[in-house]
DSSP file (Angstrom, degrees, kcal/mol; ACC not computed):
  #  RESIDUE AA STRUCTURE BP1 BP2  ACC     N-H-->O    O-->H-N    N-H-->O    O-->H-N    TCO  KAPPA ALPHA  PHI   PSI    X-CA   Y-CA   Z-CA
    1    1 A M    >         0   0    0      0, 0.0     3,-1.7     0, 0.0     4,-0.1   0.000 360.0 360.0 360.0  70.5    0.0    0.0    0.0
    2    2 A D  G >   +     0   0    0      1,-0.3     3,-1.8     2,-0.2     4,-0.2   0.712 360.0  76.4 -64.3 -21.6    2.4    2.7   -1.2
    3    3 A E  G 3  S+     0   0    0      1,-0.3    -1,-0.3     2,-0.1     3,-0.2   0.675  95.7  50.7 -65.8 -13.7   -0.3    5.3   -1.2
    4    4 A F  G X  S+     0   0    0     -3,-1.7     3,-1.5     1,-0.2    -1,-0.3   0.306  76.7 106.5-103.2   8.4    0.0    5.5    2.6
    5    5 A K  T <  S+     0   0    0     -3,-1.8    -1,-0.2     1,-0.3    -2,-0.1   0.815  74.8  55.6 -59.8 -34.0    3.8    5.9    2.7
    6    6 A S  T 3  S+     0   0    0     -4,-0.2     2,-0.3    -3,-0.2    -1,-0.3   0.621 103.5  64.5 -77.7 -11.1    3.7    9.6    3.7
    7    7 A Y  S <  S-     0   0    0     -3,-1.5    14,-0.2     1,-0.1     3,-0.1  -0.833  71.1-153.1-110.1 152.1    1.5    8.8    6.8
    8    8 A T  S    S+     0   0    0     12,-0.5    50,-2.0    -2,-0.3    51,-0.5   0.651  71.0  47.9-107.0 -14.2    2.8    6.7    9.5
    9    9 A V  E     -Ab  20  59A   0     11,-1.9    11,-2.3    49,-0.2     2,-0.5  -0.990  61.4-158.6-129.4 137.1   -0.3    5.0   11.2
   10   10 A I  E     -Ab  19  60A   0     49,-2.3    51,-2.8    -2,-0.4     2,-0.6  -0.962   0.3-163.0-116.0 127.4   -3.1    3.1    9.4
   11   11 A L  E     -Ab  18  61A   0      7,-3.1     7,-3.3    -2,-0.5     2,-0.6  -0.950  11.3-154.8-105.5 121.4   -6.5    2.6   11.1
   12   12 A E  E     +Ab  17  62A   0     49,-3.1    51,-3.3    -2,-0.6     2,-0.4  -0.869  23.4 162.0-101.4 121.6   -8.5   -0.1    9.3
   13   13 A F  E >   -Ab  16  63A   0      3,-2.8     3,-1.6    -2,-0.6    51,-0.1  -0.965  63.1 -17.0-145.9 123.8  -12.3    0.2    9.7
   14   14 A R  T 3  S-     0   0    0     49,-0.5     3,-0.1    -2,-0.4    -1,-0.1   0.879 127.6 -47.7  51.4  46.6  -15.1   -1.4    7.7
   15   15 A G  T 3  S+     0   0    0      1,-0.2     2,-0.4     0, 0.0    -1,-0.3   0.516 118.5 104.7  79.0   5.1  -12.9   -2.3    4.8
   16   16 A K  E <   -A   13   0A   0     -3,-1.6    -3,-2.8     2,-0.0     2,-0.5  -0.914  61.8-139.0-120.1 147.8  -11.2    1.2    4.5
   17   17 A A  E     -A   12   0A   0     -2,-0.4     2,-0.4    -5,-0.2    -5,-0.2  -0.916  17.6-164.8-104.9 124.0   -7.8    2.3    5.6
   18   18 A H  E     -A   11   0A   0     -7,-3.3    -7,-3.1    -2,-0.5     2,-0.4  -0.909  11.1-141.5-109.4 134.6   -7.6    5.7    7.2
   19   19 A K  E     +A   10   0A   0     -2,-0.4     2,-0.3    -9,-0.2    -9,-0.2  -0.811  25.8 165.8-102.0 134.1   -4.2    7.4    7.6
   20   20 A V  E     -A    9   0A   0    -11,-2.3   -11,-1.9    -2,-0.4   -12,-0.5  -0.923  37.3 -97.8-137.8 163.4   -3.2    9.4   10.7
   21   21 A K    >   -     0   0    0     -2,-0.3     3,-0.9   -13,-0.2    34,-0.2  -0.555  39.4-107.8 -84.6 147.3    0.1   10.8   12.0
   22   22 A A  T 3  S+     0   0    0     -2,-0.2    34,-0.2     1,-0.2    -1,-0.1  -0.302  97.9  49.0 -65.3 155.3    2.1    9.0   14.6
   23   23 A G  T 3  S+     0   0    0     32,-3.6    -1,-0.2     1,-0.4     2,-0.2   0.268  82.3 115.5  97.3 -11.0    2.2   10.5   18.1
   24   24 A M    <   -     0   0    0     -3,-0.9    31,-3.1    31,-0.2    -1,-0.4  -0.549  69.7-112.0 -85.5 154.9   -1.5   10.9   18.5
   25   25 A T  B  >  -E   54   0B   0     29,-0.2     4,-2.2    -2,-0.2    29,-0.2  -0.478  28.8-112.8 -75.9 160.0   -3.5    8.9   21.0
   26   26 A L  H  > S+     0   0    0     27,-2.1     4,-2.5    24,-0.3     5,-0.2   0.932 117.7  53.9 -57.0 -45.3   -5.9    6.4   19.7
   27   27 A R  H  > S+     0   0    0     24,-2.7     4,-2.4     1,-0.2    -1,-0.2   0.929 109.9  45.0 -56.8 -48.9   -8.9    8.5   20.9
   28   28 A S  H  > S+     0   0    0     23,-0.3     4,-1.9     1,-0.2    -1,-0.2   0.859 112.9  51.2 -67.4 -33.8   -7.7   11.6   19.1
   29   29 A S  H  X S+     0   0    0     -4,-2.2     4,-1.5     2,-0.2    -1,-0.2   0.884 109.8  50.0 -70.8 -35.9   -7.0    9.7   15.9
   30   30 A L  H  <>S+     0   0    0     -4,-2.5     5,-2.9     2,-0.2     4,-0.4   0.925 110.9  49.1 -64.6 -43.9  -10.5    8.1   16.0
   31   31 A E  H ><5S+     0   0    0     -4,-2.4     3,-1.0     1,-0.2    -2,-0.2   0.885 107.1  56.8 -61.7 -37.7  -12.0   11.6   16.5
   32   32 A K  H 3<5S+     0   0    0     -4,-1.9    -1,-0.2     1,-0.3    -2,-0.2   0.864 110.5  42.7 -62.6 -36.6  -10.0   12.9   13.5
   33   33 A I  T 3<5S-     0   0    0     -4,-1.5    -1,-0.3    -3,-0.2    -2,-0.2   0.395 121.1-107.2 -93.1   5.2  -11.4   10.2   11.2
   34   34 A G  T < 5S+     0   0    0     -3,-1.0     2,-0.5    -4,-0.4    -3,-0.2   0.776  72.9 136.4  81.5  27.5  -14.9   10.7   12.6
   35   35 A V      < -     0   0    0     -5,-2.9    -1,-0.3    -6,-0.1    -2,-0.1  -0.933  56.9-123.9-110.6 128.7  -15.3    7.5   14.6
   36   36 A N    >   -     0   0    0     -2,-0.5     3,-2.1     1,-0.2     4,-0.3  -0.562  16.2-142.9 -67.8 120.6  -16.8    7.6   18.0
   37   37 A P  G >  S+     0   0    0      0, 0.0     3,-0.8     0, 0.0    -1,-0.2   0.769  99.3  58.6 -58.6 -25.4  -14.2    6.0   20.4
   38   38 A E  G 3  S+     0   0    0      1,-0.2    -2,-0.1     3,-0.0    -3,-0.0   0.598  98.8  60.7 -77.9 -10.6  -17.0    4.3   22.4
   39   39 A S  G <  S+     0   0    0     -3,-2.1    27,-2.9    26,-0.1     2,-0.3   0.422 101.5  51.8-100.1   1.5  -18.3    2.5   19.3
   40   40 A V  E <   -C   65   0A   0     -3,-0.8     2,-0.4    -4,-0.3    25,-0.2  -0.943  62.6-139.1-137.4 156.8  -15.2    0.4   18.4
   41   41 A L  E     -C   64   0A   0     23,-2.6    23,-2.8    -2,-0.3     2,-0.5  -0.933  26.7-142.6-106.3 140.0  -12.6   -2.0   19.8
   42   42 A A  E     -CD  63  49A   0      7,-0.6     7,-2.4    -2,-0.4     2,-0.5  -0.907  14.2-168.4-110.6 129.8   -9.0   -1.4   18.7
   43   43 A I  E     +CD  62  48A   0     19,-2.9    19,-2.8    -2,-0.5     2,-0.4  -0.968   8.2 174.9-120.6 125.9   -6.7   -4.3   17.9
   44   44 A K  E >  S- D   0  47A   0      3,-3.0     3,-1.9    -2,-0.5    17,-0.1  -0.995  74.7 -11.9-130.9 125.6   -2.9   -3.9   17.4
   45   45 A D  T 3  S-     0   0    0     15,-0.5    -1,-0.1    -2,-0.4     3,-0.1   0.856 129.5 -54.9  53.5  38.1   -0.6   -6.8   17.0
   46   46 A G  T 3  S+     0   0    0      1,-0.2     2,-0.4    -3,-0.0    -1,-0.3   0.496 119.2 105.0  78.8   3.4   -3.4   -9.2   18.1
   47   47 A Q  E <  S-D   44   0A   0     -3,-1.9    -3,-3.0     0, 0.0     2,-0.2  -0.931  72.9-118.6-119.7 140.9   -3.9   -7.3   21.4
   48   48 A M  E     -D   43   0A   0     -2,-0.4     2,-0.3    -5,-0.2    -5,-0.2  -0.558  33.4-159.1 -72.9 138.7   -6.8   -4.9   22.3
   49   49 A I  E     -D   42   0A   0     -7,-2.4    -7,-0.6    -2,-0.2     2,-0.2  -0.843  11.9-119.5-118.9 158.3   -5.5   -1.4   23.1
   50   50 A T    >   -     0   0    0     -2,-0.3     3,-1.7    -9,-0.1   -24,-0.3  -0.497  28.8-107.9 -93.9 164.6   -7.1    1.5   25.1
   51   51 A D  T 3  S+     0   0    0      1,-0.3   -24,-2.7    -2,-0.2   -23,-0.3   0.601 114.9  60.7 -71.9  -9.6   -8.0    4.9   23.8
   52   52 A D  T 3  S+     0   0    0    -26,-0.2    -1,-0.3   -27,-0.1     2,-0.2   0.426  77.2 119.2 -93.9   1.8   -5.1    6.6   25.6
   53   53 A E    <   -     0   0    0     -3,-1.7   -27,-2.1   -28,-0.1     2,-0.4  -0.455  66.0-127.1 -68.1 135.1   -2.5    4.6   23.8
   54   54 A I  B     -E   25   0B   0    -29,-0.2     2,-0.4    -2,-0.2   -29,-0.2  -0.712  22.0-131.1 -82.5 129.8    0.0    6.6   21.7
   55   55 A L        -     0   0    0    -31,-3.1   -32,-3.6    -2,-0.4   -31,-0.2  -0.695  24.2-152.8 -86.7 132.2    0.2    5.4   18.1
   56   56 A N    >   -     0   0    0     -2,-0.4     3,-1.6   -34,-0.2    -1,-0.0  -0.603  30.2 -70.6-105.5 163.3    3.7    4.9   16.8
   57   57 A E  T 3  S+     0   0    0      1,-0.2   -48,-0.2    -2,-0.2    -1,-0.1  -0.160 113.2   9.7 -52.7 137.6    5.2    5.0   13.4
   58   58 A S  T 3  S+     0   0    0    -50,-2.0    -1,-0.2     1,-0.2   -49,-0.2   0.544  91.2 141.9  70.6  12.1    4.3    2.2   11.0
   59   59 A E  E <   -b    9   0A   0     -3,-1.6   -49,-2.3   -51,-0.5     2,-0.4  -0.522  38.3-154.1 -83.5 152.7    1.6    0.7   13.1
   60   60 A R  E     -b   10   0A   0    -51,-0.2     2,-0.5    -2,-0.2   -15,-0.5  -0.997   9.2-167.1-123.3 129.0   -1.7   -0.7   11.8
   61   61 A V  E     -b   11   0A   0    -51,-2.8   -49,-3.1    -2,-0.4     2,-0.5  -0.973   9.7-148.6-120.7 127.0   -4.7   -0.8   14.1
   62   62 A R  E     -bC  12  43A   0    -19,-2.8   -19,-2.9    -2,-0.5     2,-0.5  -0.827  12.1-152.6 -96.3 129.2   -7.8   -2.8   13.2
   63   63 A L  E     -bC  13  42A   0    -51,-3.3   -49,-0.5    -2,-0.5     2,-0.5  -0.878   7.0-164.8-105.1 130.9  -11.1   -1.3   14.4
   64   64 A I  E     - C   0  41A   0    -23,-2.8   -23,-2.6    -2,-0.5     2,-0.1  -0.965  22.9-121.7-118.5 124.4  -14.0   -3.5   15.2
   65   65 A A  E     - C   0  40A   0     -2,-0.5     2,-0.5   -25,-0.2   -25,-0.3  -0.393  22.9-132.1 -64.8 135.0  -17.5   -2.1   15.6
   66   66 A V        -     0   0    0    -27,-2.9     2,-0.5    -2,-0.1    -1,-0.1  -0.765  19.2-155.7 -88.5 130.7  -19.1   -2.8   18.9
   67   67 A I        +     0   0    0     -2,-0.5     2,-0.4     2,-0.0   -27,-0.0  -0.925  14.1 179.7-110.4 128.6  -22.7   -4.1   18.6
   68   68 A S        -     0   0    0     -2,-0.5     2,-0.3     2,-0.0    -2,-0.0  -0.930   1.9-176.8-126.1 153.9  -25.1   -3.6   21.5
   69   69 A G              0   0    0     -2,-0.4    -2,-0.0     1,-0.1     0, 0.0  -0.877 360.0 360.0-141.0 172.3  -28.7   -4.6   21.8
   70   70 A G              0   0    0     -2,-0.3    -1,-0.1     0, 0.0    -2,-0.0   0.432 360.0 360.0-134.2 360.0  -31.5   -4.3   24.3
């Protein structure tokens, strides 16, 4: 995916890759791409991460929508 080379972190959500800059928290990067932090689980390297985690260069984070019912 060379089109993302100038950006350092990729957030994958619903089949799309969103590019954000390294050094941001997960929460701020989610807000930047218009995703409610309360509506997703974030997975990096097979581990769930919290919204205060700082995203580092070359990381890929997979976002999974949380489904709730009543």
